N, C-alpha and C positions, 0 to 999 in steps of 0.2 A: 505493499500499500503505499502510496505517495503522500507525503504531508505536508507539501508545498504549498498545496490549495486547500485550504481548512474552510469547513462551511460558513464560517463567520467572515473569512472574507472574499466570500463568494460573489455579495454585491459588487465588489470591486471589478469581478471578472466581467459582471454581467454591463455595468457601466461602460468598462474597457472595451467591448466586443459584441454590444448588444447593435450599433449600426453596423458591423460586420457582418451579423448573424441575419439581419433584418436583409440587408443587401443581397444575401444569399439566395433566402429565401422568397426576397420579391424577384429578382431573377427569371429563378425557377417557376414560378408560380403566377407572377404578372399584375397580382393586385394587390391592392396595399391592407387590405382585409386579412385576405389570406396569409399575407407573408408576415403580419403582426400576430395571428395566432400561432405560425408555425415558429416563430420566432420564441417567442415564450415556453411554448411547447418542448424547444430544444434547450432553453434553460433549465426548465424544469427534471428533462432526461438527466443534463449534464448534472444537475446536482445530486439527483440520486445516483449519479455512477462516477461521484468523484473519486469513489476508491479504484476506479479503473485506469484512471487517468495517467500516461505513461509520459512522465517528460521529457523522454527523448524523442518523442513523436514532436513534442512542444504543443503549447495551451492552444494554438489558433488552427495548427490543422486538427487538432483533436476536439475541437468546436464547430469547426467546417465539416469534418466529416458526420457530427451529428446534426449538425443543419442541412446537410445534404439529405443526408437519411429521414429526417424528419418532413422535408420539405417534400420529397419524393413519395411519403408515405400520406400526405397530406394530399397529394396530387391526385393519388389512388382511389381515396376515400371520396373525395367530390365530384361533383358531376363538374366535370372539366370541358365538357361538348360545349356548353352556352358560353364558357368564358371564353374560350378559343375562338366560339365563332362572333362576338364581342369584338376583342382584339382584330380579328381580319377585315371586320365590317367598318373599321375605323380606318381602316386602309392605310398600313404599314410602308411607311417611307423607307426607302434606302439612303443610308448614311453615303454622302458624299465623300469619296478619297480612299472607298474601301476600308476604311479602318472600325472595326467595332466601336471601340472605347476611346476613338480619340476625341470626342465632345461630350460633354453633359446631356444635348440636347438629342445626341444620336444613341444615349443609353436606350432612353425609352422606346425610340424603334427599334433598335436591337432585339429589346424584349417583347415587342410584338411580332417581328419577324419569329423567333425564337417559339412562339407561341406554336407553331406549325408543327415542330418535331414533336416527336417521342420523346415520354420524360428523359430516359438515357441519354439519348442525342443530345438533348439540350441541356443536360448535367455536365456532359463534358466539355461544350461551350460555353455553357456561363463559367465552369471553373478553369479552363485554358485562357479564354479569351478576355473574361471580365475580371478574373480572379489572380489570373497570371500564376496560375500552378502548373506542375512540370508535367509531362505524361506519367512518371513514374509517382511523384504524388498523386494525382487522381485514381493511376490505377491501386494505391494503397488505400486511399479513402473508399473508393467504390469497391473493393474486393476485387478487381478483376485484374489480370494479365496486363502488361504495359500495350500488346498487341490487340486485345480487344479494344481498347482506351483508343488508337491508334485507327482501326477500322472503323469504330464509332464516329470519331472525328472527320473520318476521311467521308464517311456516309451523310453526316450532317452538314459539310459543307456543298457536298453534291446536290444534295436536296435544297439547301437555301441558294447557291446561285442557279439552278433549273425555275424556282419560283420569283426570285428578284434580281437573275442577272451577276456577272461575273464581277463586278465591283463589290460585292456584299462583304469577300472572306478574302 
């Protein structure tokens, strides 16, 4: 058991990483209310699992893994068809310059575009492009091989390019 994060200090963790966890959830779910719920659930799970925290993995990666899994579970439990249709109906604009995270304004457009992807493809795209995680880190978080992550990235890029054009990725 790691004693570097005590239950008493957990509030500091929530304050320090709340925005980060919310951002991951929002980028995966595309809805502020759902993202807030998933972020809260992430921290509840993290608190209950403090005894599993491995300092060698790092706090940020540990929380990211929990946030990713929580958002993916939330996605599966929710009625996502209606939300995806709403996002597509709003007309997802393609960010100019081919950069996913180059501008704040393009970030919401990217979330809208990602809404057409399967949750696994969306997850790897968010982690790779928006959160700047390496393929190795993503593989560890998703408990998949690096080759699977590479294939998912390739397929997700292909889907997005077919739908929105080559300038997307």
